[in-house]
N, C-alpha and C positions, 0 to 999 in steps of 0.2 A: 504495499499499502504505498502510496505518497500523495502529497501534499504537492497539488502547482502554483504556481506564480503565473503570470501575465502582465504586462504590461505593454500601454500600445503606442505609446510616442516612436515614431519612426516609424512605424510598421502598417503597412496599406490593408484593406480590408481584406485581402485574398490573405496574406500573412496573416493575419491575426485570427481569420475564423478556420484556416487551413489549418492551422496550429493547433487550435480547439478539436476541430473534429479529429484528427489523425492520432489527436491521443485520449481519444473515447469521452472525453470533458461530457460531463452529463448535464454539470451544472455547473457556475459561473458566479459569484460573491462578489457585490461589486462593495469594495471598500473605500469609496473614492471623497475628501471631503467634500471636493466636489466635484457633481455626475452629472452637470450639465455645458459640458463642450462641445463645441458642433465635432462635425463628423459621423461618421460610425459608429463611435463608443459615447455616444450623448446616452444618457439616460433615457431620455425621451426616445428611441427609436433601438437603442442596444437590445431591448427582451424581443421585441418582435425578430430582429434580425437571429438572432440565437436562433429564435426557436426554426423560424423561417428555413435558415441554413445548415442548421445540424442537429434539429429538432432538442435546444441547450436549455435548460433551465434558468432563468435570472433571476437573482433576489440583493438587493439593495438594502447594505446593514451598515450606517452610518454611526454603529456604536462601535464599529471597527475603525474609526477613521481619527488621527489625533485632533487634543482640541484647533481652533484655529492660532490659536497664539503660538502654540508648541510649532505648528505643522509654519508659521510664519516664521520664528525663530530660527528654523533649521533651514531656511527659504533665501534668506538673508543671510546668516553666517553668523546672527549672530548667540546664536548656540549651536554648540559644536554638536558631529554628529554622535561621539559615547552618553552626553550630558541627555539628547535627542531621543537613544535610546534606553536612557533609564527613566526620564520622565514619562517616555510610550509604555514601556513596561508596567508604570504604575496606573498608567491609566486603564490599561486592561485587566487589573487587576480591580480600580474599585468598580471599573461600569462590569465586570461579573462576565467576561467574553464567555469562559467555559461555557458559561449554560447555556451559549446558542449554538453549540457544537459538540459533535462530536463521533464518534471515529467513523461512524457511518454515515454520517452528512459533510464528509471530508471525503469519503470515496468518491473519486469520480468528479472532485469536485475542481476548479479553479481561484483564486481570488484576485481578481483582478483592481491595479491601478496603474497608473500614468508611466512612470518612469520606466524607459525600456530597460535601466540597468538595476535589479533586485539590490547590488551589494549596500546602495543608500539609499533603499523605500523602505517605509514599515510597511511594508506586506511581508518584508521577509522576514522583519521582529516578526511581527502576526504568526506567519509561521512555523517559528522557530516554538514560540511558546509553545501552537497547538501541540507540536510534532509531540514537545519533550512531554506536556501534559494529557496527550492521547494516544501516546506513547505509538506514532507513528514513525517508522524507521528514516524516512525518506524525505527528500525537498526538491519539487522537479520545479526548474525556470523553462517558462514558454517563449 
């Protein structure tokens, strides 16, 4: 079992949807703070496109996004990555994120955020947290 992650930055719609279908993703958990951007990944259109292209379910879970202040601090550089990571983990625990997921709900599911590089994206922190707590052995970035 794996936890899958995907960012759509610099991806075409074809690359994005093909990656999900090829990896047999059954559900996308949208964890973006701002899911209303333009293009194919807009929350307004994504549910329809995922279903029409790959019969993939969509769920927006805003509780998994960092606070606006924390996100802004990371983006502007006023908050270093290690501090951001520490504060975001506190948010996950405070919001009881574990109550929203189970090993079963993460099976064939993918966590969506914007950034192409998962090394400095909160979806990786969330995935590492869930993998540890739910005993899921592998994290795979698409």
